[in-house]
Legacy VTK file of the C-alpha trace (Angstrom):
# vtk DataFile Version 3.0
C-alpha trace
ASCII
DATASET POLYDATA
POINTS 221 float
103.414 107.663 96.150
102.678 110.013 93.240
100.157 112.535 94.210
98.951 114.971 91.397
97.575 118.187 92.545
93.968 117.087 91.829
94.562 113.914 93.760
95.806 115.558 97.064
93.896 115.789 100.206
91.950 119.059 100.339
92.977 119.657 103.953
94.016 117.728 106.985
90.464 116.979 108.046
89.658 115.134 104.946
92.262 112.356 105.444
91.413 112.337 109.163
87.762 111.872 108.731
88.404 109.187 106.059
90.718 107.270 108.473
87.959 107.525 111.193
85.596 105.917 108.858
87.932 102.866 108.474
89.012 100.058 110.751
92.454 101.667 111.053
94.030 98.658 109.409
97.176 99.057 107.299
100.652 97.750 106.366
103.893 98.611 108.296
106.897 98.775 105.995
110.236 98.259 107.597
113.636 98.321 105.774
115.515 94.896 105.830
118.850 95.013 107.542
120.124 93.194 104.425
119.742 95.667 101.673
119.783 92.894 99.142
116.608 91.464 100.532
112.994 92.864 100.378
111.650 95.081 103.100
109.415 93.506 105.768
105.595 94.174 105.348
103.398 93.718 108.405
99.626 93.913 108.168
98.285 95.401 111.374
95.597 97.357 113.133
96.749 100.726 114.619
95.417 103.551 116.482
96.173 107.099 115.680
96.611 109.200 119.079
97.619 112.957 118.511
100.881 112.569 116.663
101.527 108.999 117.302
100.376 105.689 115.839
99.980 102.908 118.515
100.151 99.174 117.800
101.526 95.872 119.175
102.948 92.783 117.514
103.831 89.272 118.877
107.301 88.910 120.477
108.231 86.121 118.026
107.673 88.407 114.951
110.830 88.371 112.859
110.581 92.094 112.450
112.310 93.307 115.659
115.942 93.362 114.773
115.106 95.357 111.803
112.779 97.707 113.517
115.267 98.365 116.377
117.742 99.808 113.627
115.208 101.718 111.742
115.288 105.419 111.808
112.082 105.706 109.819
109.249 103.386 108.854
106.057 103.888 106.687
102.658 102.655 107.496
100.197 102.686 104.612
96.356 102.489 104.592
94.407 101.834 101.363
90.666 101.698 100.957
87.534 102.594 98.801
89.312 101.261 95.758
88.013 100.122 92.415
89.104 99.199 88.882
87.772 101.470 86.224
87.452 99.749 82.828
88.657 101.197 79.445
85.002 101.773 78.170
84.071 103.861 81.154
86.795 106.330 80.350
86.539 106.799 76.623
86.748 110.402 75.346
83.372 111.809 74.070
82.796 110.805 70.560
85.580 108.244 70.474
85.135 104.466 70.440
84.702 102.987 73.869
87.632 100.509 73.434
89.928 103.369 73.015
89.631 104.459 76.639
92.382 104.226 79.219
91.603 102.116 82.289
92.690 103.368 85.860
92.385 102.591 89.488
90.470 104.635 91.953
91.499 104.585 95.568
92.293 106.419 98.748
95.693 105.992 100.484
96.953 107.661 103.586
100.619 106.949 104.326
102.514 107.849 107.449
106.249 108.317 107.684
107.183 107.732 111.310
110.106 107.421 113.763
109.588 104.008 115.650
110.016 103.374 119.345
109.712 99.847 120.786
107.853 99.531 124.181
108.719 96.720 126.573
107.721 98.228 129.781
104.621 96.471 130.917
102.676 99.523 132.078
103.416 101.293 128.918
102.149 98.222 127.002
98.975 98.443 128.980
98.297 101.982 128.020
98.793 101.068 124.224
96.383 98.262 124.652
93.929 100.297 126.477
94.115 103.037 123.690
93.594 100.433 121.004
90.640 98.685 122.814
88.916 102.169 123.273
89.514 103.058 119.608
88.657 99.746 117.927
86.150 98.296 120.465
84.328 101.296 121.888
81.409 99.244 123.043
83.562 97.616 125.636
82.863 93.979 126.550
86.490 93.198 127.546
88.194 92.708 130.816
90.248 95.503 132.378
93.896 95.433 131.068
96.197 95.576 134.022
99.845 94.503 134.593
99.045 92.160 137.508
95.431 90.934 136.637
94.146 88.185 134.518
93.529 87.533 131.813
95.850 90.085 129.923
98.564 90.554 132.629
100.107 87.070 131.956
99.902 87.822 128.267
101.987 91.019 128.215
105.235 89.355 128.042
104.228 87.676 124.680
103.905 91.030 122.902
106.015 94.107 122.414
104.346 97.595 121.837
105.355 100.101 119.109
104.998 103.942 119.223
105.415 105.532 115.807
105.937 109.342 115.973
104.334 110.691 112.775
106.694 112.924 110.889
105.019 113.264 107.639
101.534 112.246 106.122
100.938 111.630 102.381
97.294 111.549 101.554
95.921 110.759 98.188
92.252 110.631 96.783
92.427 109.278 93.234
89.135 109.644 91.622
89.548 111.413 88.241
89.077 114.813 89.797
90.866 116.597 86.837
88.186 115.138 84.394
84.917 117.000 83.775
82.165 116.839 86.371
79.768 115.013 84.240
82.354 112.285 83.498
82.923 111.859 87.166
79.153 111.662 87.966
78.728 109.058 85.198
81.502 106.805 86.571
80.034 106.949 90.018
76.699 105.894 88.714
78.442 103.010 86.922
80.186 101.989 90.098
76.898 101.961 91.950
75.323 99.761 89.265
78.308 97.402 89.123
78.346 97.149 92.885
81.298 94.859 93.126
83.674 94.717 96.260
84.427 98.320 97.267
82.573 99.942 94.281
80.064 101.908 96.602
82.680 103.246 98.711
84.753 104.436 95.711
81.500 106.039 94.268
80.869 107.649 97.610
84.333 109.236 97.702
84.155 110.374 94.047
80.883 112.158 94.744
82.085 113.724 97.848
85.113 115.200 96.172
82.995 116.204 93.195
80.663 118.133 95.626
83.699 119.908 97.233
85.793 120.417 94.070
83.352 120.824 91.250
85.228 121.640 88.082
88.975 121.104 88.780
90.090 124.014 86.539
87.844 126.293 88.383
88.752 125.150 91.774
92.410 125.473 90.953
92.010 128.955 89.574
90.112 129.946 92.746
92.748 128.415 95.044
LINES 1 222
221 0 1 2 3 4 5 6 7 8 9 10 11 12 13 14 15 16 17 18 19 20 21 22 23 24 25 26 27 28 29 30 31 32 33 34 35 36 37 38 39 40 41 42 43 44 45 46 47 48 49 50 51 52 53 54 55 56 57 58 59 60 61 62 63 64 65 66 67 68 69 70 71 72 73 74 75 76 77 78 79 80 81 82 83 84 85 86 87 88 89 90 91 92 93 94 95 96 97 98 99 100 101 102 103 104 105 106 107 108 109 110 111 112 113 114 115 116 117 118 119 120 121 122 123 124 125 126 127 128 129 130 131 132 133 134 135 136 137 138 139 140 141 142 143 144 145 146 147 148 149 150 151 152 153 154 155 156 157 158 159 160 161 162 163 164 165 166 167 168 169 170 171 172 173 174 175 176 177 178 179 180 181 182 183 184 185 186 187 188 189 190 191 192 193 194 195 196 197 198 199 200 201 202 203 204 205 206 207 208 209 210 211 212 213 214 215 216 217 218 219 220
């Protein structure tokens, strides 16, 4: 993923806080054992626990032989995205149709070392962590190896622990452009209010408040 200096996360807390605001849903990419074939892409919820990502998949999933041989995998999360049309990005004084379109988005990608988990007790610990993270209100039965309803289901899944080795975080919201341009586009996103427009506008304003003018911010850094 290309990350320009003005698109980079300002600090670790920025991408962590953004991730906390999401449903922790991403795509796990695993190299295919056959290099002539496409990699396997698995949409999945996950939980970030210290320096690990925790998740589980169904035992019949075709990924297992590929994952067992993988030294590294990548899990990507994308959100707060929006298409920015040509006429929103025209240069001052120029015709609207000469503007260049772009995409706004946030993406956090983890490069990880995978470990497959088959021990029932360890699978329980993964499920407990995920339920605490994704369903903090409770309302579910106790997860235990020898108790219904989950105990008998454990054989149908395999757990995965992904040791995080590297994090790439990108916040692409035109931060290299003048502040008035970014504020104007954020207002247009609010007015259009399609799909994730408001989320993109929120991220753009948040970054604008922290960065201000990019050139000044860069010179002060």
